Every structure is written in C-alpha cells, then in structure tokens.
N, C-alpha and C positions, 0 to 999 in steps of 0.2 A: 511505341512499345508493343511487344507481342502478347498474345492472349494469355500465355502461361506466366507472365511476370508482374500482372496487376491483380489485386485483391477485390472481390466482389463486393458493391455497395448494397448491403442488404438491410443494415440496421435503421430503425426509425428512432425518433427522440425517445419513446418509452422505453425501447430495447436498451439504448445507450444509458439512460437513467437507472435502469435496473442492473446494468452492468456495473455502474459506479456504486450503487448501493450494496450489491453483493461483494464488491472488492473492500469496502469500507466497513460495513456492518458484519465483520467477521469475527474471528476468535478473539480480537482485541477486546472487545467489549465484555466478554466472558473472563478475561485474564489480565488485561492491562492495568485495572485499577488496584490490584493487590500490590505490585511493586510501586505504584504511584502512592499508595497509602503508606508504605514503609519509608518513602523518601519524604513525604510532605505532611502526613497525617490528614487532617481536614482540608489542609492547603491544596489537596488534589483538585478541590473544586476550582481553585484559581489556576492550577496547572492546566485543568481541562480548558478554561476560557483562554489561557495563552496558546495553548496547543490549536484551538479552534481560530484564533485570530491569525495564526501563522499559516495554517491550512487554508484560511480565506485568501491571504495575500497571495499564497502559491497557486491557488485554483484560479484566481483572476489573471495571473500572470500566464498560466497554462492556456485559459481560455482566450486571452488576447492573442497569444502566439498561434494557437490552433486555427483561429480564424483566418490567419494570413497564411499558414503553412498546413492545409489540411492533407497530410500524408502520414504514413506510418513512421514511428520512430520517436514522437514526442519530442522532448528537450534535446536529444541527439541531433535532431534535425534543426531545431530552433537555435541552438548553440552554434552550429555550423554556419547557418545562414546569417545570423546577427553578429556574432563574435569572432568566428574563424574555426578552423578544423579541429584545433586542440581542445578548445573549449567544448566543442560538440562530442569529441571522444571522451574527454573527462565526464561529461554528463552521462553519456551513453553507457560508458563502463560502470560508473557508479551505480546506475540504475540496474544494470544486469547483475551485478554482484550482490547488491543490496536486496533486490527482490527475489534472487535466487535463494538466499538465505531466509527470506520471509516465506518463501513456499515450504522450506524445510520446517519452520516454526509452525506454519498452518497444519502441515501434515502431522506433525507430532502432537499438536493440540487436538486434533481430530481423533488420533489414536488413543490419547489419554481418557477420552470420554466414552469410547466404544470398545476398546480392545481388551481382553482378558489380561491380567497381570502376566508380564513376561513376554507378551505378544504385541507390545505397542510399536516397536519399530517395523516388524514385518507388515502390520496392518497399515502403517503410515506409508510404506513403499508401495502397497497395493493401491491405496488411494491415489497416490502420485501418478501411477500408471494408468489406472482408470480414467481419471480426469485429463490426462495428456491424450487419451484416445479420443474422448469427447471432442477436445479442440481440434484433433487431427481431422475429424469427419465434418468440420464446417463450423463456422461462427454463428449460425442461426441456431444450431443446436446448443451452443454455449448460452446464447441469450435466453432460450427457453428454459434450460435448466436453472440458470440464475435466478429467474422470476420465482420459480418453484422454491429455492432455497431461501430467498428473501422473505417470501411470505412465512415459511416454517419458522425462521428466526424471529420475525416480528410477533408471530403468535406466542412463542415461548418467552418473549420479553414482556409481552402483555401480562401473561400468567405471573411473571416474577413481580412486576410492578404492582399488579393487584394485591399479591400476597404481601408485599412490603407495606402498602397503604393500609392494610388491615391490622398492622401491628401498631399504628399511631404513630410511627416514626419518632420514637423516644430519643434516638441519637442525635437529632437536629438540634437539641437544646445545648449540646456541647460546642456547637460551632462558634457561637457569639463570644465575646470577650477576647478577641484576638486570636481565637482558635484557627482562623483560616490562614494565619501567617506564622503560626507556631513552628512550622518546619523550616523557616528561614528562606532567605531568597534562593540559595544554591538547591535547597531540596524541592522548592516549588518548580524551579526551572528543570530540575532533573524529572520531577513528576510530569511536566509538560513534554520533556522529550520522550518519555515513556508512552504516554498517552498518544502522542503525535503518530507512533507506530500504528495505532488503530485507526487513524483519520486518512492514512496516506494513499488510499485507493483510488481517489478522484482521478489522477492522471491517467488511469487505465482507459478512460474515454478518449482522452488526447492521443494515445498511441495507436488507436484504431481508426485514424482519420482517412484511411483509404476504404473503410468499409460502412461508413455511415452515410445516410442520404443528406444532401445539403449540408455538408459538414461545416461551412462558415456559419451557419445559423444554429445547427443541431449542437455541436460540440459545446460551445460557451453555455447554452442554456442547460444542456445535461449536466455539466459539471456543477454548475451553480445550484440547481435543484437537488442533486444528489448530496451535495455537502451541507446544504441547509437541512435537509431532513435528517441526515446523519447526527449533525451537532445537537439538534433539539432531542434526539433519542438518547444520546450519550449523556447529556445533561440530566435528563429525567432519571435515567439508570443510576447515575452517580449519586443523585440526591437520595434516592430510594435505598441504596446500598448504605449510604452514611446514616440514614435515619433508622434503619433497621438494626445494623451491626455496629455501628460506630467506627471511627477509623482504625482501632486497634483490632476490631472484628474483621474488617476487610483485610488488614496486614496480615492477619494470622491464618488466612485460608487461601488455598489455591484456587477455589471455585467459590467465589463470594455470591454469585446469583443463586447457586444451589443452597448456599448457607442461608440466604434471605428467606427461601421456601421453607427450609427446615424451621427457622426461627419463628415463622409465621404459624407454624403447625400443619401447614399443608404438605406433609410428606409425599402424598400421593402425586403431587407435581414434580417431584425430583426427576423422574425419568423424562417428562416433558422438557426440562431445562437441559439435560443431558443431550437429548435428541436435537435441541436447538442449538447448543454449542457445536456439536458436531456438524450439523449443517452449516453453521456460520463458518466454521473452519473450511469446509468444502467449497463454499460460495467464494470465500477469499482466494483460496488456491486456484479455483476455476479461472477467475479474472486474472490472477497474477500469471498463470502459464500462458494466457492469450497474449497479455502485454509484453511480457519478457520475449516471447517468440517474435514479435513484430518488431521491437526494438533491435533485436539480434538480426532480424532481416534487413533493416535499415543500415545497421553498421556493417553487415556482410556485403551489401551493394556497393559500399564506399571502400571496401577493402580494410576496414579497421578490425574486421574479424574475418576468418577464412571465408573466401567468396563462394565456397560450395554450400554455406549455410543459407545463401540467398535463394535457393531453388523454391519454387511455387508448385504445389502439387497440381498436375494438369486437371483433376477432376474436382477435388475438394476446395482448391484455390486457397490453401493455407501454406505458411512456411514450414512444411513438414520436417525437413531435416533439422532446422533450428529446435523445433518442439520435441524431437526425438532425443537430440543431444541434451537438451535441458531436462528431460525426464530422467535421464541417466544421471546427470550431475546431482540434481535433487534428491535422487535415491541414495546416492553415495553420503551426501550430507545427513540425510535422516539417520543412516546407520552410524555415522561417527561424531555427531555433534549433539549437545544438549539444547533445551528450549531457550534457556536464558542466553547463551552465547549466540544462538541464531537471531534472537530479537535484537540484541545490541549491535551486531554486524550489520543487520538490515537497516537499522536506524541510521547507522553512519553513512552508508551508501545513498539511501533515500534522501536524507537532508542535503547532502552535497548536490544531488540531482537537482533539487529544487532551488538551491543557491544559485545554480547556473540559469535555471528558467527565469528567476527574478532579474538576474542581470541582463539576460538577453531582452526580456520584456522592457526593461528600463530604457534600452537603447532604440526602441521602435519610435518611429515619428509620429507626428501629430494626427495625420490622415488615418492611421490604423489604431489610435489608441482608444481604449474603452475605460481605462481606469487612470487616475493620476499617478505620476512618478513615485510620489510619496509612498503609496502602497507597495510597489516593487521593492523600494529601498527597505521598507520595514520588513518585508518578507525575507530578503537577503540577510539582513541583520539577525532576523528571528532565527533562520536556519543556522547561522554561523554560531549564535550563542547556544542553541539546543545541542549542537554537535560537541561542544566542549564539556557538556554535563554527562555524556556516556561514559561507561566504563574505561578505564585506561587500556585494558586488554583489547577491547573492541575497536578503539582508535588505533592502536599499533597494528593489529591484524588488518584492519581496513586500510591503512596507509601501505602495508606491505603488498596487498593485492592490487591496489591502484599502481604501484610501482612496477609490478609485473606486468600489468597491461600497457603501461607506457613503453617498457622495454620491448614488449612484442611488437608495438607499432614502429618504434625506432628501428628495430632490426628488420621488420618486413619491408619497410621503405628502403632501408640501405641496400637489402638484397634485390630491390627492383620488382618486388611483387606487384606494386602499383605506382603510378607516377605521382609526385607531390601535387601536381596541379590537379584541381577538379572544377567542374563547372556548377557544383551545388553550393558553393559558398566561398567567402573570402579567405586567403590564406592567414 
C-alpha cells in the first residue's frame, strides 16, 4: 500500500475514549428526553434502561469485531468479512445515510441555542463547514477539540444536576404506584428508540480503526469505557429532570435542562446550560463527520460508492474528498429538513447498522469471541424492535433511500464499474 492510501495511527486510548464521549454526550442529552417523556411519561426511565442495554449489546459486538478487523469502515467492513458483500453494503449505506441525517440534527440543535431568531439555518451551515475544516486538517486536532467540548458539557451538566438537587426533587414521588409503566409497552419502546439516538456514538471509535495505536486492545476498551460513563451520566440527568419537572414538565419543554435551572431559581446558570448544549451538539457533529468520512472511504475503496471518494490527502492523511462532499450534503439537509425529521431518519439508519453488527459478531468463532452469542442475539432483536417504534414517515423515507443505494450498486456492477469478485470478503 502506498503512503498516500493509509491513515496515520495517532490516537491513544484516552483520545479514543474522549472521541466516543464527544459523540455520545451530545445534543441528545439536552433534547431526547422531551419526546421520550411525551411517549412514555415516567416510563422514560425504563426506556433509558432498554436503550442502554441495546447499546451495550451493540457496543460489545462492535468491540469484538473491531479487535479482529482494525480498519476504517466499522460494520461495513465487518459485514463484508463475516456475512458477505451485500450485508456490508447494507450496513455501510445505513450508517452513511443515518449519520448524515444525525449531523443535520446536531447542527440544527447547536443553532437553536446560539443563533438569533431567523438565523438558525445559516448558523447551522456555518458550524458544519467549520467542523468539516477541523477534520480536514487532521484527526489529532479532532481529538484535542473533542476533549475541550466534553469538559465544557460535563461542567454544564454538573451545574444542572446541582440545581436540580437543590429543589429536593419533588417529582420523584409520582414515579411509584405503576408510574414507570403508565406509558404502556409501545410508549416505553418508543422512548427507548428516541433515547437510543443519544447513545449511538460509541461506534465512532470502531470506524477509526486505522488511526488508533494498538487497535486490537484500544478499540474494545475505549468503546466500553465511553459507553459506561455515558450511561451513568444519562441516568443521573434523567432522574434530576423527572425529580425537578415531572414527566409533564419535561414533555412540555424543548429545553428541559434549562427548565431545571429555571425551576431551581438559578436563572444565572441558564447561559451556562445553553453554552453546554451548543458545545454538546458541536462535539457530536465533530465525531460524526470523522466517522462518516471514514466509512465513506471504506465503501469507496470497494466500489460501493464512487471510487474518487477514496482519496487520502497527501499531507493531512484524511479522506478529504469524502469529507468535502459530506459537508455539502449536510448543509443541504440543514437548509431543507426539520429537527424531528432528521432524528427519526437517523435512528432508522443507525439501528439497521447495528443490527448487521450484531449478526456479524454472532457468526464469529470461539477463538475471537469476547462475549456469549446471547448478547449479540439480544442486540439484533433489540435493534429490530426499536426500528418498528419509529414514525411511519421515517421508516418509509429510510426504506426509499436504502432502495436508491441498492439500485446504484446494482447498476454500477452491471455497467462494469467494478468486478463482483473481491478479496476482502465472501460473496
């Protein structure tokens, strides 16, 4: 392999953990609990547990696979190697479309907190272009900026939690007496699917397999550490929001954490929460752009996307063409879609991506197995169940975009743009 086709291995364990945290502790924690409360009321706590369990299953599958296939592309590569080319394509295309929509959601959330009224979309586009530039100039800068963002977000969350505790958490009294299941099974599952959107960043570490040192050891550890920290933080924040505002209060506001601060009488801290929310959205957007660019790189190398997207910058050693195209597409989405639609479409793609990851890990042999097969089976089932709780429109649009991708692959093969045979995995 020539020097301009390989990515540099610069990331240590701490870098990878912070990239995972920056991808997960994003705008979701500032926004996802509102629709979850609308769906399940106090049952959002059960939905949070379900989402965390599905996320753990998915993370364990990603870690097990990444230890064997430490290369860029994540489940796109895993699916190809373990299940065949079409499985890999299905995972890769689901990831690209789902996470591209998620980028739009993060950018819109950032702008909602910092932009003057009427300027939200231009500010969101500016954020996309700025962070695409950060990624363009090298992954070490991405890791450094992600560390800063994570610290800012954690400080803001600490302020909100302290403010909530100062109220005495009166809303917790309403949780007993069947309150946790008052939303019904469907409502709880729907809340889990919505909250899962906020968990889904841990695979960002696995997609950067060519850039971490000692990937077989670093990637599994980084995924597990980042997910565990995130789950604890989310549970604490959910309890504080319910205790301060109650389920109805959460459901009635688009910014529940700022409402917690206001309810406590700490009005001075509202700007801190807004800065934290903006930083959270930027942190998630930063990690997303890097992960999607590298999955696009892997797919382009195999001809499942146009091959010119596989170019690596000779100086910065990043997939620069893929990231430029991605920034343009995200900017178009920011201008044309709303936040709710972007989140629903993103969840559709991401859950299907992890469905393939679990199936691929299930087929791995005993010699490389880190977790029992029942974990991967539970993960696949969980992903399938959560997908069907999504809005019908999101499912229809998602299926339509998947069909477009399949049609492109079939046509490109038929026209002879690449041979059917490949050395990277079974047919």
